[in-house]
N, CA, C and O atoms as a GROMACS GRO file, in nm:
protein
  456
    1MET      N    1  -0.996  -7.460  -4.071
    1MET     CA    2  -0.991  -7.474  -4.215
    1MET      C    3  -1.049  -7.610  -4.254
    1MET      O    4  -1.022  -7.711  -4.189
    2THR      N    5  -1.128  -7.612  -4.358
    2THR     CA    6  -1.189  -7.733  -4.407
    2THR      C    7  -1.087  -7.819  -4.480
    2THR      O    8  -0.999  -7.767  -4.548
    3THR      N    9  -1.099  -7.948  -4.465
    3THR     CA   10  -1.010  -8.041  -4.534
    3THR      C   11  -1.053  -8.056  -4.680
    3THR      O   12  -1.170  -8.075  -4.711
    4ILE      N   13  -0.956  -8.048  -4.767
    4ILE     CA   14  -0.981  -8.067  -4.909
    4ILE      C   15  -0.928  -8.204  -4.947
    4ILE      O   16  -0.813  -8.237  -4.920
    5THR      N   17  -1.013  -8.284  -5.010
    5THR     CA   18  -0.971  -8.415  -5.056
    5THR      C   19  -0.959  -8.413  -5.208
    5THR      O   20  -1.036  -8.345  -5.277
    6THR      N   21  -0.862  -8.487  -5.260
    6THR     CA   22  -0.844  -8.497  -5.404
    6THR      C   23  -0.859  -8.643  -5.446
    6THR      O   24  -0.829  -8.735  -5.370
    7ASN      N   25  -0.904  -8.660  -5.569
    7ASN     CA   26  -0.924  -8.794  -5.625
    7ASN      C   27  -0.874  -8.793  -5.769
    7ASN      O   28  -0.921  -8.714  -5.851
    8TRP      N   29  -0.781  -8.880  -5.799
    8TRP     CA   30  -0.725  -8.892  -5.933
    8TRP      C   31  -0.791  -9.008  -6.004
    8TRP      O   32  -0.812  -9.114  -5.945
    9ILE      N   33  -0.825  -8.989  -6.132
    9ILE     CA   34  -0.876  -9.099  -6.212
    9ILE      C   35  -0.816  -9.093  -6.353
    9ILE      O   36  -0.777  -8.986  -6.401
   10ILE      N   37  -0.809  -9.208  -6.415
   10ILE     CA   38  -0.773  -9.216  -6.556
   10ILE      C   39  -0.904  -9.220  -6.633
   10ILE      O   40  -0.987  -9.309  -6.611
   11LYS      N   41  -0.922  -9.125  -6.723
   11LYS     CA   42  -1.047  -9.115  -6.798
   11LYS      C   43  -1.044  -9.193  -6.929
   11LYS      O   44  -1.148  -9.241  -6.975
   12GLN      N   45  -0.926  -9.206  -6.989
   12GLN     CA   46  -0.916  -9.273  -7.118
   12GLN      C   47  -0.771  -9.313  -7.143
   12GLN      O   48  -0.678  -9.244  -7.102
   13LEU      N   49  -0.754  -9.426  -7.211
   13LEU     CA   50  -0.622  -9.469  -7.256
   13LEU      C   51  -0.624  -9.483  -7.407
   13LEU      O   52  -0.719  -9.538  -7.464
   14LEU      N   53  -0.520  -9.433  -7.471
   14LEU     CA   54  -0.503  -9.453  -7.614
   14LEU      C   55  -0.392  -9.556  -7.631
   14LEU      O   56  -0.288  -9.548  -7.568
   15VAL      N   57  -0.418  -9.653  -7.719
   15VAL     CA   58  -0.321  -9.759  -7.739
   15VAL      C   59  -0.279  -9.766  -7.885
   15VAL      O   60  -0.350  -9.722  -7.975
   16GLN      N   61  -0.162  -9.823  -7.905
   16GLN     CA   62  -0.112  -9.846  -8.040
   16GLN      C   63  -0.084  -9.996  -8.052
   16GLN      O   64  -0.030 -10.058  -7.961
   17THR      N   65  -0.122 -10.050  -8.163
   17THR     CA   66  -0.099 -10.192  -8.183
   17THR      C   67  -0.069 -10.218  -8.329
   17THR      O   68  -0.139 -10.162  -8.413
   18PRO      N   69   0.024 -10.294  -8.364
   18PRO     CA   70   0.128 -10.348  -8.276
   18PRO      C   71   0.244 -10.251  -8.261
   18PRO      O   72   0.262 -10.161  -8.343
   19VAL      N   73   0.322 -10.270  -8.158
   19VAL     CA   74   0.450 -10.201  -8.138
   19VAL      C   75   0.551 -10.313  -8.118
   19VAL      O   76   0.551 -10.383  -8.017
   20ALA      N   77   0.638 -10.329  -8.218
   20ALA     CA   78   0.730 -10.444  -8.222
   20ALA      C   79   0.644 -10.570  -8.213
   20ALA      O   80   0.557 -10.591  -8.298
   21SER      N   81   0.666 -10.652  -8.113
   21SER     CA   82   0.587 -10.774  -8.099
   21SER      C   83   0.475 -10.759  -7.997
   21SER      O   84   0.407 -10.856  -7.964
   22LEU      N   85   0.454 -10.637  -7.948
   22LEU     CA   86   0.355 -10.613  -7.843
   22LEU      C   87   0.225 -10.561  -7.902
   22LEU      O   88   0.224 -10.496  -8.006
   23SER      N   89   0.116 -10.591  -7.835
   23SER     CA   90  -0.013 -10.538  -7.880
   23SER      C   91  -0.076 -10.454  -7.769
   23SER      O   92  -0.050 -10.475  -7.650
   24ASN      N   93  -0.159 -10.360  -7.811
   24ASN     CA   94  -0.229 -10.270  -7.718
   24ASN      C   95  -0.134 -10.200  -7.621
   24ASN      O   96  -0.148 -10.210  -7.499
   25VAL      N   97  -0.038 -10.131  -7.678
   25VAL     CA   98   0.061 -10.057  -7.600
   25VAL      C   99   0.004  -9.918  -7.570
   25VAL      O  100  -0.030  -9.844  -7.661
   26VAL      N  101  -0.006  -9.885  -7.442
   26VAL     CA  102  -0.060  -9.755  -7.401
   26VAL      C  103   0.040  -9.647  -7.442
   26VAL      O  104   0.157  -9.650  -7.404
   27ILE      N  105  -0.010  -9.550  -7.521
   27ILE     CA  106   0.076  -9.439  -7.563
   27ILE      C  107   0.034  -9.306  -7.502
   27ILE      O  108   0.113  -9.212  -7.495
   28THR      N  109  -0.092  -9.297  -7.458
   28THR     CA  110  -0.142  -9.173  -7.397
   28THR      C  111  -0.246  -9.206  -7.291
   28THR      O  112  -0.326  -9.298  -7.307
   29ALA      N  113  -0.243  -9.130  -7.182
   29ALA     CA  114  -0.344  -9.142  -7.077
   29ALA      C  115  -0.406  -9.005  -7.054
   29ALA      O  116  -0.335  -8.906  -7.039
   30ASN      N  117  -0.537  -9.000  -7.050
   30ASN     CA  118  -0.610  -8.878  -7.012
   30ASN      C  119  -0.648  -8.893  -6.865
   30ASN      O  120  -0.714  -8.990  -6.827
   31TRP      N  121  -0.607  -8.797  -6.784
   31TRP     CA  122  -0.628  -8.804  -6.641
   31TRP      C  123  -0.713  -8.688  -6.591
   31TRP      O  124  -0.732  -8.588  -6.660
   32SER      N  125  -0.763  -8.703  -6.469
   32SER     CA  126  -0.842  -8.599  -6.405
   32SER      C  127  -0.811  -8.600  -6.256
   32SER      O  128  -0.802  -8.705  -6.193
   33CYS      N  129  -0.794  -8.480  -6.200
   33CYS     CA  130  -0.778  -8.465  -6.055
   33CYS      C  131  -0.892  -8.377  -6.006
   33CYS      O  132  -0.902  -8.260  -6.042
   34ARG      N  133  -0.979  -8.436  -5.924
   34ARG     CA  134  -1.096  -8.364  -5.873
   34ARG      C  135  -1.075  -8.342  -5.724
   34ARG      O  136  -1.034  -8.432  -5.651
   35GLY      N  137  -1.106  -8.220  -5.679
   35GLY     CA  138  -1.094  -8.188  -5.538
   35GLY      C  139  -1.227  -8.138  -5.484
   35GLY      O  140  -1.309  -8.084  -5.557
   36SER      N  141  -1.246  -8.157  -5.352
   36SER     CA  142  -1.368  -8.110  -5.288
   36SER      C  143  -1.341  -8.084  -5.141
   36SER      O  144  -1.262  -8.153  -5.077
   37ASP      N  145  -1.409  -7.983  -5.089
   37ASP     CA  146  -1.407  -7.960  -4.944
   37ASP      C  147  -1.545  -7.987  -4.885
   37ASP      O  148  -1.570  -7.955  -4.769
   38GLY      N  149  -1.633  -8.046  -4.964
   38GLY     CA  150  -1.769  -8.075  -4.920
   38GLY      C  151  -1.868  -7.972  -4.970
   38GLY      O  152  -1.985  -8.005  -4.994
   39ALA      N  153  -1.824  -7.849  -4.986
   39ALA     CA  154  -1.912  -7.742  -5.034
   39ALA      C  155  -1.870  -7.695  -5.173
   39ALA      O  156  -1.956  -7.658  -5.254
   40PHE      N  157  -1.742  -7.695  -5.200
   40PHE     CA  158  -1.691  -7.646  -5.328
   40PHE      C  159  -1.609  -7.755  -5.395
   40PHE      O  160  -1.547  -7.839  -5.328
   41ASN      N  161  -1.609  -7.753  -5.528
   41ASN     CA  162  -1.538  -7.854  -5.607
   41ASN      C  163  -1.454  -7.786  -5.714
   41ASN      O  164  -1.485  -7.676  -5.759
   42ALA      N  165  -1.349  -7.854  -5.754
   42ALA     CA  166  -1.266  -7.807  -5.865
   42ALA      C  167  -1.209  -7.931  -5.933
   42ALA      O  168  -1.193  -8.036  -5.871
   43VAL      N  169  -1.178  -7.916  -6.060
   43VAL     CA  170  -1.121  -8.028  -6.135
   43VAL      C  171  -1.017  -7.975  -6.233
   43VAL      O  172  -1.033  -7.868  -6.291
   44LEU      N  173  -0.911  -8.052  -6.250
   44LEU     CA  174  -0.808  -8.021  -6.348
   44LEU      C  175  -0.785  -8.150  -6.427
   44LEU      O  176  -0.770  -8.258  -6.369
   45THR      N  177  -0.783  -8.139  -6.559
   45THR     CA  178  -0.764  -8.256  -6.644
   45THR      C  179  -0.644  -8.234  -6.734
   45THR      O  180  -0.599  -8.122  -6.756
   46GLY      N  181  -0.592  -8.342  -6.786
   46GLY     CA  182  -0.480  -8.333  -6.878
   46GLY      C  183  -0.453  -8.468  -6.942
   46GLY      O  184  -0.524  -8.566  -6.920
   47CYS      N  185  -0.348  -8.470  -7.021
   47CYS     CA  186  -0.307  -8.596  -7.083
   47CYS      C  187  -0.156  -8.601  -7.085
   47CYS      O  188  -0.089  -8.498  -7.081
   48VAL      N  189  -0.104  -8.721  -7.092
   48VAL     CA  190   0.040  -8.742  -7.097
   48VAL      C  191   0.067  -8.858  -7.192
   48VAL      O  192  -0.006  -8.958  -7.194
   49SER      N  193   0.173  -8.843  -7.269
   49SER     CA  194   0.213  -8.948  -7.363
   49SER      C  195   0.331  -9.024  -7.307
   49SER      O  196   0.411  -8.972  -7.229
   50PHE      N  197   0.341  -9.150  -7.349
   50PHE     CA  198   0.447  -9.238  -7.300
   50PHE      C  199   0.532  -9.288  -7.415
   50PHE      O  200   0.483  -9.308  -7.527
   51ALA      N  201   0.659  -9.309  -7.388
   51ALA     CA  202   0.749  -9.372  -7.484
   51ALA      C  203   0.717  -9.521  -7.491
   51ALA      O  204   0.664  -9.577  -7.395
   52PRO      N  205   0.748  -9.584  -7.601
   52PRO     CA  206   0.726  -9.729  -7.609
   52PRO      C  207   0.800  -9.800  -7.495
   52PRO      O  208   0.907  -9.755  -7.454
   53PRO      N  209   0.745  -9.908  -7.445
   53PRO     CA  210   0.810  -9.978  -7.334
   53PRO      C  211   0.948 -10.032  -7.373
   53PRO      O  212   0.969 -10.078  -7.485
   54SER      N  213   1.040 -10.023  -7.278
   54SER     CA  214   1.175 -10.072  -7.304
   54SER      C  215   1.214 -10.182  -7.206
   54SER      O  216   1.324 -10.236  -7.215
   55GLY      N  217   1.128 -10.214  -7.116
   55GLY     CA  218   1.159 -10.318  -7.017
   55GLY      C  219   1.036 -10.404  -6.995
   55GLY      O  220   0.979 -10.460  -7.089
   56ASP      N  221   0.997 -10.413  -6.870
   56ASP     CA  222   0.879 -10.493  -6.837
   56ASP      C  223   0.757 -10.439  -6.909
   56ASP      O  224   0.740 -10.318  -6.923
   57PHE      N  225   0.673 -10.529  -6.956
   57PHE     CA  226   0.550 -10.491  -7.025
   57PHE      C  227   0.433 -10.559  -6.956
   57PHE      O  228   0.432 -10.681  -6.938
   58THR      N  229   0.334 -10.479  -6.917
   58THR     CA  230   0.212 -10.533  -6.858
   58THR      C  231   0.105 -10.538  -6.966
   58THR      O  232   0.074 -10.434  -7.025
   59PRO      N  233   0.049 -10.654  -6.994
   59PRO     CA  234  -0.058 -10.660  -7.093
   59PRO      C  235  -0.172 -10.566  -7.056
   59PRO      O  236  -0.201 -10.544  -6.938
   60TYR      N  237  -0.237 -10.511  -7.158
   60TYR     CA  238  -0.342 -10.411  -7.139
   60TYR      C  239  -0.448 -10.458  -7.040
   60TYR      O  240  -0.488 -10.382  -6.952
   61ASP      N  241  -0.492 -10.582  -7.053
   61ASP     CA  242  -0.601 -10.630  -6.967
   61ASP      C  243  -0.557 -10.655  -6.823
   61ASP      O  244  -0.639 -10.693  -6.740
   62GLN      N  245  -0.429 -10.636  -6.794
   62GLN     CA  246  -0.379 -10.654  -6.657
   62GLN      C  247  -0.338 -10.521  -6.592
   62GLN      O  248  -0.293 -10.520  -6.478
   63LEU      N  249  -0.353 -10.411  -6.664
   63LEU     CA  250  -0.317 -10.280  -6.608
   63LEU      C  251  -0.413 -10.242  -6.496
   63LEU      O  252  -0.530 -10.280  -6.496
   64THR      N  253  -0.360 -10.166  -6.401
   64THR     CA  254  -0.445 -10.109  -6.296
   64THR      C  255  -0.441  -9.957  -6.309
   64THR      O  256  -0.346  -9.900  -6.364
   65GLU      N  257  -0.544  -9.892  -6.258
   65GLU     CA  258  -0.546  -9.746  -6.261
   65GLU      C  259  -0.428  -9.688  -6.182
   65GLU      O  260  -0.367  -9.591  -6.225
   66ALA      N  261  -0.398  -9.749  -6.068
   66ALA     CA  262  -0.284  -9.701  -5.987
   66ALA      C  263  -0.154  -9.709  -6.066
   66ALA      O  264  -0.070  -9.619  -6.056
   67GLN      N  265  -0.135  -9.814  -6.143
   67GLN     CA  266  -0.014  -9.829  -6.223
   67GLN      C  267  -0.004  -9.719  -6.329
   67GLN      O  268   0.102  -9.660  -6.348
   68VAL      N  269  -0.116  -9.692  -6.398
   68VAL     CA  270  -0.114  -9.591  -6.502
   68VAL      C  271  -0.097  -9.451  -6.442
   68VAL      O  272  -0.027  -9.368  -6.499
   69LEU      N  273  -0.159  -9.426  -6.328
   69LEU     CA  274  -0.137  -9.297  -6.260
   69LEU      C  275   0.011  -9.281  -6.225
   69LEU      O  276   0.066  -9.172  -6.238
   70GLY      N  277   0.074  -9.386  -6.180
   70GLY     CA  278   0.218  -9.382  -6.152
   70GLY      C  279   0.298  -9.345  -6.275
   70GLY      O  280   0.394  -9.268  -6.267
   71TRP      N  281   0.259  -9.400  -6.390
   71TRP     CA  282   0.327  -9.363  -6.514
   71TRP      C  283   0.310  -9.214  -6.542
   71TRP      O  284   0.405  -9.147  -6.583
   72CYS      N  285   0.188  -9.165  -6.519
   72CYS     CA  286   0.163  -9.021  -6.543
   72CYS      C  287   0.256  -8.936  -6.458
   72CYS      O  288   0.321  -8.844  -6.509
   73TRP      N  289   0.263  -8.967  -6.329
   73TRP     CA  290   0.346  -8.890  -6.238
   73TRP      C  291   0.495  -8.906  -6.270
   73TRP      O  292   0.574  -8.815  -6.247
   74ASP      N  293   0.533  -9.021  -6.323
   74ASP     CA  294   0.673  -9.044  -6.361
   74ASP      C  295   0.708  -8.980  -6.495
   74ASP      O  296   0.826  -8.971  -6.531
   75ASN      N  297   0.608  -8.934  -6.570
   75ASN     CA  298   0.632  -8.881  -6.705
   75ASN      C  299   0.588  -8.736  -6.720
   75ASN      O  300   0.539  -8.696  -6.826
   76GLY      N  301   0.605  -8.658  -6.614
   76GLY     CA  302   0.588  -8.514  -6.628
   76GLY      C  303   0.466  -8.453  -6.562
   76GLY      O  304   0.456  -8.331  -6.555
   77VAL      N  305   0.372  -8.533  -6.514
   77VAL     CA  306   0.258  -8.476  -6.443
   77VAL      C  307   0.300  -8.458  -6.297
   77VAL      O  308   0.323  -8.556  -6.226
   78ASP      N  309   0.310  -8.332  -6.255
   78ASP     CA  310   0.355  -8.302  -6.119
   78ASP      C  311   0.236  -8.312  -6.024
   78ASP      O  312   0.155  -8.220  -6.014
   79LYS      N  313   0.226  -8.425  -5.956
   79LYS     CA  314   0.111  -8.454  -5.870
   79LYS      C  315   0.088  -8.343  -5.766
   79LYS      O  316  -0.024  -8.296  -5.750
   80ALA      N  317   0.192  -8.304  -5.698
   80ALA     CA  318   0.179  -8.202  -5.594
   80ALA      C  319   0.133  -8.068  -5.652
   80ALA      O  320   0.049  -8.001  -5.592
   81SER      N  321   0.186  -8.029  -5.767
   81SER     CA  322   0.147  -7.902  -5.828
   81SER      C  323   0.001  -7.904  -5.874
   81SER      O  324  -0.072  -7.806  -5.854
   82VAL      N  325  -0.041  -8.015  -5.935
   82VAL     CA  326  -0.180  -8.026  -5.980
   82VAL      C  327  -0.274  -8.018  -5.860
   82VAL      O  328  -0.374  -7.946  -5.864
   83GLU      N  329  -0.243  -8.091  -5.754
   83GLU     CA  330  -0.328  -8.088  -5.635
   83GLU      C  331  -0.329  -7.948  -5.573
   83GLU      O  332  -0.433  -7.905  -5.522
   84ALA      N  333  -0.217  -7.877  -5.575
   84ALA     CA  334  -0.212  -7.741  -5.522
   84ALA      C  335  -0.301  -7.647  -5.603
   84ALA      O  336  -0.367  -7.561  -5.546
   85ILE      N  337  -0.303  -7.662  -5.735
   85ILE     CA  338  -0.389  -7.580  -5.821
   85ILE      C  339  -0.536  -7.607  -5.790
   85ILE      O  340  -0.615  -7.513  -5.777
   86VAL      N  341  -0.572  -7.734  -5.777
   86VAL     CA  342  -0.710  -7.770  -5.746
   86VAL      C  343  -0.750  -7.714  -5.610
   86VAL      O  344  -0.858  -7.657  -5.595
   87GLU      N  345  -0.663  -7.729  -5.511
   87GLU     CA  346  -0.692  -7.676  -5.377
   87GLU      C  347  -0.706  -7.524  -5.379
   87GLU      O  348  -0.793  -7.469  -5.312
   88LYS      N  349  -0.621  -7.455  -5.456
   88LYS     CA  350  -0.628  -7.309  -5.467
   88LYS      C  351  -0.762  -7.266  -5.527
   88LYS      O  352  -0.823  -7.169  -5.482
   89GLN      N  353  -0.808  -7.339  -5.630
   89GLN     CA  354  -0.937  -7.306  -5.691
   89GLN      C  355  -1.050  -7.321  -5.590
   89GLN      O  356  -1.142  -7.239  -5.588
   90ILE      N  357  -1.045  -7.422  -5.506
   90ILE     CA  358  -1.149  -7.442  -5.405
   90ILE      C  359  -1.144  -7.331  -5.300
   90ILE      O  360  -1.247  -7.278  -5.260
   91ILE      N  361  -1.024  -7.297  -5.255
   91ILE     CA  362  -1.009  -7.190  -5.155
   91ILE      C  363  -1.059  -7.058  -5.211
   91ILE      O  364  -1.124  -6.981  -5.140
   92GLU      N  365  -1.030  -7.030  -5.338
   92GLU     CA  366  -1.078  -6.906  -5.400
   92GLU      C  367  -1.230  -6.904  -5.410
   92GLU      O  368  -1.292  -6.799  -5.391
   93GLN      N  369  -1.292  -7.017  -5.438
   93GLN     CA  370  -1.438  -7.024  -5.441
   93GLN      C  371  -1.495  -6.997  -5.302
   93GLN      O  372  -1.592  -6.922  -5.287
   94ALA      N  373  -1.435  -7.057  -5.200
   94ALA     CA  374  -1.484  -7.044  -5.064
   94ALA      C  375  -1.465  -6.902  -5.010
   94ALA      O  376  -1.541  -6.858  -4.924
   95ASN      N  377  -1.365  -6.832  -5.061
   95ASN     CA  378  -1.334  -6.698  -5.012
   95ASN      C  379  -1.365  -6.590  -5.113
   95ASN      O  380  -1.307  -6.481  -5.107
   96ALA      N  381  -1.454  -6.618  -5.205
   96ALA     CA  382  -1.490  -6.518  -5.306
   96ALA      C  383  -1.551  -6.396  -5.236
   96ALA      O  384  -1.627  -6.410  -5.141
   97PRO      N  385  -1.516  -6.276  -5.284
   97PRO     CA  386  -1.572  -6.156  -5.222
   97PRO      C  387  -1.723  -6.148  -5.242
   97PRO      O  388  -1.777  -6.191  -5.344
   98ILE      N  389  -1.789  -6.095  -5.143
   98ILE     CA  390  -1.933  -6.073  -5.150
   98ILE      C  391  -1.955  -5.924  -5.170
   98ILE      O  392  -1.905  -5.843  -5.093
   99VAL      N  393  -2.028  -5.889  -5.274
   99VAL     CA  394  -2.053  -5.749  -5.305
   99VAL      C  395  -2.202  -5.726  -5.321
   99VAL      O  396  -2.278  -5.819  -5.344
  100SER      N  397  -2.241  -5.603  -5.309
  100SER     CA  398  -2.380  -5.565  -5.328
  100SER      C  399  -2.391  -5.493  -5.462
  100SER      O  400  -2.329  -5.388  -5.482
  101LEU      N  401  -2.470  -5.549  -5.553
  101LEU     CA  402  -2.491  -5.488  -5.684
  101LEU      C  403  -2.628  -5.423  -5.690
  101LEU      O  404  -2.719  -5.459  -5.614
  102ALA      N  405  -2.641  -5.327  -5.779
  102ALA     CA  406  -2.772  -5.267  -5.801
  102ALA      C  407  -2.867  -5.376  -5.853
  102ALA      O  408  -2.826  -5.467  -5.924
  103LEU      N  409  -2.994  -5.364  -5.816
  103LEU     CA  410  -3.091  -5.461  -5.863
  103LEU      C  411  -3.105  -5.450  -6.014
  103LEU      O  412  -3.115  -5.340  -6.066
  104PRO      N  413  -3.105  -5.562  -6.085
  104PRO     CA  414  -3.106  -5.556  -6.231
  104PRO      C  415  -3.234  -5.497  -6.289
  104PRO      O  416  -3.233  -5.450  -6.403
  105TRP      N  417  -3.343  -5.498  -6.216
  105TRP     CA  418  -3.469  -5.445  -6.266
  105TRP      C  419  -3.493  -5.300  -6.223
  105TRP      O  420  -3.590  -5.237  -6.266
  106ALA      N  421  -3.405  -5.247  -6.137
  106ALA     CA  422  -3.421  -5.110  -6.090
  106ALA      C  423  -3.356  -5.014  -6.190
  106ALA      O  424  -3.256  -5.050  -6.252
  107PRO      N  425  -3.413  -4.893  -6.207
  107PRO     CA  426  -3.351  -4.797  -6.298
  107PRO      C  427  -3.212  -4.758  -6.247
  107PRO      O  428  -3.188  -4.756  -6.126
  108ALA      N  429  -3.125  -4.729  -6.338
  108ALA     CA  430  -2.989  -4.689  -6.303
  108ALA      C  431  -2.993  -4.560  -6.223
  108ALA      O  432  -3.074  -4.471  -6.251
  109ALA      N  433  -2.907  -4.550  -6.126
  109ALA     CA  434  -2.899  -4.429  -6.045
  109ALA      C  435  -2.846  -4.314  -6.131
  109ALA      O  436  -2.758  -4.331  -6.214
  110VAL      N  437  -2.902  -4.199  -6.107
  110VAL     CA  438  -2.858  -4.081  -6.181
  110VAL      C  439  -2.757  -4.007  -6.094
  110VAL      O  440  -2.784  -3.975  -5.978
  111VAL      N  441  -2.642  -3.980  -6.150
  111VAL     CA  442  -2.538  -3.908  -6.079
  111VAL      C  443  -2.539  -3.765  -6.131
  111VAL      O  444  -2.526  -3.740  -6.251
  112LEU      N  445  -2.555  -3.672  -6.040
  112LEU     CA  446  -2.555  -3.530  -6.075
  112LEU      C  447  -2.418  -3.472  -6.045
  112LEU      O  448  -2.361  -3.495  -5.938
  113SER      N  449  -2.368  -3.398  -6.137
  113SER     CA  450  -2.243  -3.328  -6.110
  113SER      C  451  -2.271  -3.179  -6.107
  113SER      O  452  -2.348  -3.129  -6.190
  114ILE      N  453  -2.212  -3.109  -6.017
  114ILE     CA  454  -2.237  -2.964  -6.004
  114ILE      C  455  -2.112  -2.890  -6.038
  114ILE      O  456  -2.109  -2.767  -6.033
   0.00000   0.00000   0.00000
C-alpha cells in the first residue's frame, strides 16, 4: 500500500480590532488539509471561529502557523477525521473502477427484440 502524506496549512486569518484592550484578535481561521500518495491528491478545507481570548494573548505578528492549527484542533476541527476523509478520497481515486464504454463517435448499437 502506498503511503499517504497530509499537509495542513492556514490559508487566511480574520481578525477583529479592538477587542477590549487588544488589537488584531484572531476570530476565524481558514484551514486546508491536503493529502497525496504521489499519484493522487485530495484536499479538504474549512474554517473555525474562536472565542475572544480569556488568558494568554499572543500578538498577531508573533503567531505561528502551528499555534493557530492547534487552536483549530482544540476548537472543533477533528484532525484525525479530516485526515481520514482525505485519505479515503485518495484511496477511492486509486481504486476507481475501470470500465469499457462505447466509443463516443460510433453509432449506438441497435438492440433487436424478438
